[in-house]
Structures are given as C-alpha cells and as structure tokens.
N, C-alpha and C positions, 0 to 999 in steps of 0.2 A: 504494500500500500504506500502510495506517495501522495502526500497532501502538501500543496504549495500555494502561495499567494496570500493576499490580504483583502478583506472586504469590510466595508462599513455597514453597520446595522444599528437599529434602535430598539431598546426594550419596549414592549407594549405595556399597557397599564397593569398587566398581571405578571410582570417580570419575566416574560417569555421572549425568546428569540428563535429565529429559524436559521439553521446553518445553510450556507450556499449549497445549491443542488449538487455541485461537483463533489462536495464533501459528504453529503447525505448518501450519494450513490455508493461511496466506498465504506462509510462507517455504519450504515444501517440506521435504525431508529431508536436504539437504546444506548445510553452513554454513561460513563463514569466521570463525574466531575470532582476534582480535588483542587485545593489551593496550589497554585503553581509557583514558579520562581519569579522573582522581581515584581510581584504584585499582580500577577495575572491568574486566571483560572485555567487549569489544564483539563482538556476533555479527551477521553479515550473511548474507543468503541467498547461496548460491554463484552465483546469477544476477548478483550485484553485481560479479563478477570484472572485467567490462569497465570498470565505474566505477573500480575500483582501478587498473587499467592506465592509464586516462586521467589519474588523479590523479598516478601515478608519472611519467608523461610530462610533465605540467605542472610538477611539482616539479623534475624533472631530477636527474641524478646527477653533474653535473660539478663541483659544489662539494663540498668535504669535509663541510660541515655538512649538505647535502641527502643525501649518500650515507650519512652516519651516521644521519640520521632514518629513512631507508628501512631500513637494517640493523636498527636498534633495534626498529622495529615488526614487521618481517617475520621476524626470526630466532626469535621465540617464537610466531609465528602458526601456525595449523593449519587445514587443511580437514578437516572431519569429516562423517561420514554417520550419520544416525540408523538404528537397527536397526528391526525390524518392530514393536517396541513403542514406538518413538519416542524411545528413549534414545540419547544420544551421550556419549562420553567427553571430558572436559576434561583436557588435558595437565598433568602435574605442574608444568611451568614456569609455565603460566598460573595455575594454582591458587596457586602460591607468590607470584607477582607481585600477585595480587588478595587475598592473605591469606585464602583460602577453605579452611576445614577440613571443614565438614560442612553447615551451614545456609546457604542462599543465598536471595537475593531476585532475582527476574527482572522487569525493567522493560521495557515497550514504550516506545520513544523514536522514534516516528514511522516511520522507515525502518530501524531497527535494534533489536536487543535488547541490554540491558546486564545482565550477571550480576554481582551484588555479594555479598560476604560479608554475612551478616545483620548482623554486628556493625558493619561500616563503613556499611551502609545506615542502621541505627538511629542511629548517631552523626551522619550527614549530616542526617537528619530532625530530630534533636534540636537541631541548630544552625541550622536554617532559620527564617527569619522567615515565619510563616504568618498574618500579619495581612491583613485585606482590602486595606490599602494596598500591601503587598508584592505581592499578586496583581494589583492594579491595574497596578503597574509592569511586572510580567512580561507581562501582557496587552498593554500598550502596546508593549513590545519586539516581541511577536509581530505585532501589527497593522502596525508599521513595516516589518517584514520581509516581510509579505504584500503591502504596497503597493509595495515595491521591485521586485517581480517584473514 
C-alpha cells in the first residue's frame, strides 16, 4: 500500500471527516486512530491490528516506562468505521491533542495517514527547508533505508 499526497478538509458539525477517495480505496472503511508524532493524529487501516499487536509484544509491558508508553498511546486511541458516505468521527480527545478545531490537512505517509490541524501543518511547512539541497539529503536518507532492506 502506498499513500501519498496532501488534501485539505473541514470537520463537519459532528466532528467527522471523509478521507480522499484514493485513500479510502486502499484503506477500506475501518480505521485505527492514535495520537501521532509532532501533534498530528495517525490513522491506520484496521487491517494493521496484527502489526500493532506485534509491536506491543516487542515493546513488552514489564517495565514501567514501556507500560506507560502503551497506556499513553492507547488510552486516547479509537477504532472507527466510516459511514456509507465515507465519513468517520474523530474523538474529542484526539481533536484536543492535535489542536484541531475545524480545518484539517490529510497527508498520505506511505502506510498510514496523518491528520493535522491546518494551522500546525502550515507552521510545519513554513519552517521547512525546501531547498534542492535539503531534498537531496532527504532522498539520501530514503535511499539508505531502501538499501538496508
């Protein structure tokens, strides 16, 4: 599965959004939502459930630090299902954590989707180095990761 691009959307009055059709085709209609990195919400297809269970088993729960990591990520997580029009609700906890009020930016990030407040997304973009040299460095990191496989 390869999810790419970014799309602007707006929450409706019931805190629902609709993923772009290209994403829905690949992800299905049931999703796992968890607090993501840098203040976004990460969305995974429900089919990634096994991947999460393996990660939990790898991490282990026997240290206080690992147990707290698991608690912190899962206590605000949600499994949601899109309705017949492709809309799904984002919980108020996740909206609060991501500072989302109304306008959102939906990013495809290879195997997951990130949902950002439009304000945080624009701030992130404005602080990014978008010179050719910066993209050269990013591409070199990607190439190294591809060759490590």
